C-alpha positions, 0 to 999 in steps of 0.5 A, a space after each residue: 839441505 835437511 836430511 831429517 825425518 821429514 821429506 827434504 825440499 825438492 824430493 820428488 813424490 816418487 822417491 823415498 829417501 833413507 831419511 823418510 823411514 817413518 812414512 810409507 813411501 812409494 815409487 810411482 803408484 806401485 808402492 815400491 821402495 827404491 831399496 827393493 830395486 836390484 840396481 843402484 839408484 841415485 837421484 840428485 835434485 835441481 841443485 845437484 845434491 843427492 836425495 836418494 841413495 838406495 841399498 843397492 847403491 850402498 852395496 855397489 859403491 861401499 858409500 854409506 847412505 848417510 854420507 851420500 844423502 845431501 852431498 853434491 852428486 860428484 862427491 857422493 858418487 865420484 866417478 871417472 872414465 877409463 882414461 881417468 877423467 872426472 865423469 861429472 865434470 866431463 858430462 856437466 849434466 846441469 850446465 851442458 847442452 839443454 837438449 841432452 836427456 841423459 847418458 847411455 850406459 858405459 863402464 866407469 870407475 869408482 875410487 879404487 878402480 872398481 868398474 861399474 856400469 852407469 847410465 843417467 837420465 836428465 829430467 827437465 821441467 820443459 823440453 829444453 828447460 833446466 834440469 830438475 833432477 838427475 837419475 843415475 842407475 848403477 850396476 855391478 859388472 861382475 855378471 857381465 865379466 863372467 858372461 864375457 869370460 864364458 864366451 871367451 872360454 867357449 871360443 877358445 874351446 871351439 877353436 881348439 877342438 876344431 883345429 885338430 880334425 880340420 888339420 887332419 882333414 886338410 892334411 889327408 886330402 892334400 896328400 891324396 890329391 897330390 900323391 893318389 897313384 902312390 897309395 894302395 887301395 887299403 891306404 886310401 881307404 884308411 885315409 878316407 875313413 880318418 877324414 870321415 871320422 874327423 868330419 863327423 867330429 866337426 859336425 858333432 861340435 857344431 851341433 853342440 854349439 847350436 844346442 847351447 845357443 838354443 838352450 841359452 836363448 830359450 829356443 830349444 824346440 821339442 817335437 813331442 811324440 810317444 817314446 818307448 824309453 826302454 827300447 831306446 836304452 836297449 838300442 844304445 846298449 846294442 850299439 855298444 855291444 856291436 862296437 866291441 863292448 862285452 854284453 855283460 858290461 851292461 845291465 838294463 832293468 825296466 820296472 813295468 808298467 811304464 806310463 806313456 811318455 811323450 817327448 822328443 825322441 831325438 833329444 831323449 836319444 841325445 841325453 841317453 847317448 851322453 850319459 851312457 857314453 860317460 859311464 862307459 868311457 869314464 866309469 868302470 865295471 858294470 853300467 846299470 841303467 834303471 828305467 822306472 815310473 816315478 812321481 813328481 814332488 813338485 806337482 802333486 800327483 804328477 807322473 814321471 819316468 825316471 832313468 838312472 845310469 850308474 857305473 862302478 868307477 871312482 865316481 865324481 869327487 864330492 867337491 865337483 858335483 856342483 859343477 858337473 852340469 856347467 860348461 866345460 866341466 870335465 872329469 879326471 879323464 880329459 877329453 871332449 869339449 866339456 859341453 855334453 852334460 850342460 846340454 843334457 841338463 838343458 834338454 831335460 829341463 826343456 821337457 819339464 824334467 830334472 837331472 841330478 848327480 850322486 854316488 852309485 851304490 857301487 861307488 861310481 857316478 850315478 846320473 838320474 833324470 826324470 821326464 814328465 809323462 802324459 798326453 799333450 793337452 792339444 791331443 786330449 
């Protein structure tokens, strides 16, 4: 088979091989070079010889295109299943059932044991005619493995976080039911308060899981209405003071006038609650919250409201700042699920805003998020 500068015999018009660099080449009528595809593409002709081996296939398999083009498919792409069987001999695309149209995606192994996702399509001249070409798609499994690891970590974290409060709830309720008369009213009240607190903890975790599901699937619903964000911050501060924090622990600075902000008040409260709680729990010194108008660098003339939460604690190490908004990230002080900041980022971005983390002037952590302002179009 020729692999020179002219198109090899039997090469379909929609395929541009690496031997066809002189011509424009296209994929269908789209003018698309196979090397522009994100997945590996390998095409074999009716004789089983490779006529297309794109750049992604080279990257994934570590096989040179010059070695693959013109070679038999099973030699250019030596795949084995997870039981060590030769894949092309097992499936026999050219001599198998005449009604077979391809192979569904499955995990196969390259030489050296590297795992890839492979699917194949058998193109026939007629419905049950001979195979004219075999089109193979190859994908790296690393992204899928990362997703599977993330899901496994999520399940493990949820199981761990649920076990403790549910064990407590079960223990206290079983004790109260079995020995109700033996406890004083104060003891009963303490046990029920503990059960209530643990039930709230479980409810909060379930709410976080639902938020993650909606963020990951792009289904986070926002119910926009006018929000006085300065007043919202003030309510959070008052709640901490009422719970025993000193009023001098907080400094709220609002730069007036603020533009009208249309946002989901519950979601904004969730963002503020998480950021202020992090500053109180993990930071030190004064927690400073600045609320000010801002302008969007992404949209010329776009107005935004910016909220900055700073503390005077040790801050976040420089090498960790890139991971702050990922799942399960926790600071130096353990505790919590590590999902809060991931959810915060999802909520802010669902509003069309952005959030960043840096170092505060006092040396602590500084979180700054912006929300676009203005009346929704449907109300204009």
